[in-house]
N, C-alpha and C positions, 0 to 999 in steps of 0.2 A: 540684529536690530540694536543701535546703539542707545543707550538711555541713559539720561544724566542721573547724578547719585545724590544730587541736592545741592544746598547751595547756590546764591547769587553769583554771577559774574560780575556785576556791578561796573560794566565797561570797561575792566582795567585787564592787565594779564594777570595770573595766579601771582608771580611773586609780586607785585604791586599790592594786590589784594592783600596777601599775608603781611607785607610791611604796615598797609594801612590799618589792617586790625590790629597789628602790634601797638601802632603809636594811637589809636584811638582807646585802646585798653590802658596804655599809660596813662593818657590824659585823664580816661574814666577815673582811674586809681588817685590822682593827683588831685583832681578837681571834685571828686566825687558827682561829676555830671557833665554831659555832652552835648551839644545842639548840632545835630546832622539830619540827613535824610532819613525817612523812616525805613528804607531798605536798608541803608548801612547799620542803623540801629537794631535792626532785626537779626543782621548776620553778627553784630557784635556782641547781642546778648547772652549765647549759648558760649562762645569762645571766651568772656569775661568770667561769666559764671563758672566756667571749668577753672579757670585759672584761680578763683577763691577757692574752690573747693580743693585743688593741690596745696593751698596755702594752709588751709585749714587742717588739712592731714599730715603737715609738715614735708611735703616732698619740694624741697629747693631746687635741685635739678632741671626739673620738669618746669615751673615758673621761671626759673634763671633763663632756660633757653628761649623765651618770650618778652619778659621783662628787662631790658637793658638799664635803665636808669636805676641808679643806687638807692635814690631816695624814695623811689616809688616801690622797689622792691623791700625796702626795709620798712615804709607805711603798710604795705601789704601785710607783713608777717607780723608786725607789732600792734598795728591799729586795727585791720580789716579783717584780720584771721580770727583774733579773738572775739571780735563783735559778733561774728557770724558763725561763731563755734557749736552753739546750740539751734542753729537755724538747720532745717533739712533743704535747704534749696529756694531760690527764688529771692536772688540776691538785688537783682536790678528790676527796675520798671521804665515803660515807655510810656511818654504823654506825648499826645498830638498838638503841634502847634501849627498856627497860619500859615498858608502857603509861602513859599520864598516868594519875595517881589519880582526877582529878574525873571525867573523862568517858570513860576508855579510848581516848583516841585513840594512834594509832600515832605513837611518839616516833622522832627520829634525831636524830644530831650529825653536821653536816656540817663538815669539816674541810679543811683544806689539807695537800698531800701535803709533808713533808719533802724 
């Protein structure tokens, strides 16, 4: 019996999904908030929080594998990691927004906690 090991497929291939999560995490760290669908926000949350945890513990190669933008990489280690150094987790929050006008998809705002 084949069972799914978790995670949403989001209607795209695995490589597309990984690239999308990397790009969304980069945008989240750069702008400190991203407006997207609830499903994508729920998938982004553990991915982004894991990267912040690695940055707090100084694991540069692990973070470098996923964050390709140099300015975001620098911000993650110089601004965000010290901000969350004392926090034991829970670096992001998801707020629900009004449904999208075109297809009535549930939208959400994922942002970094201050």
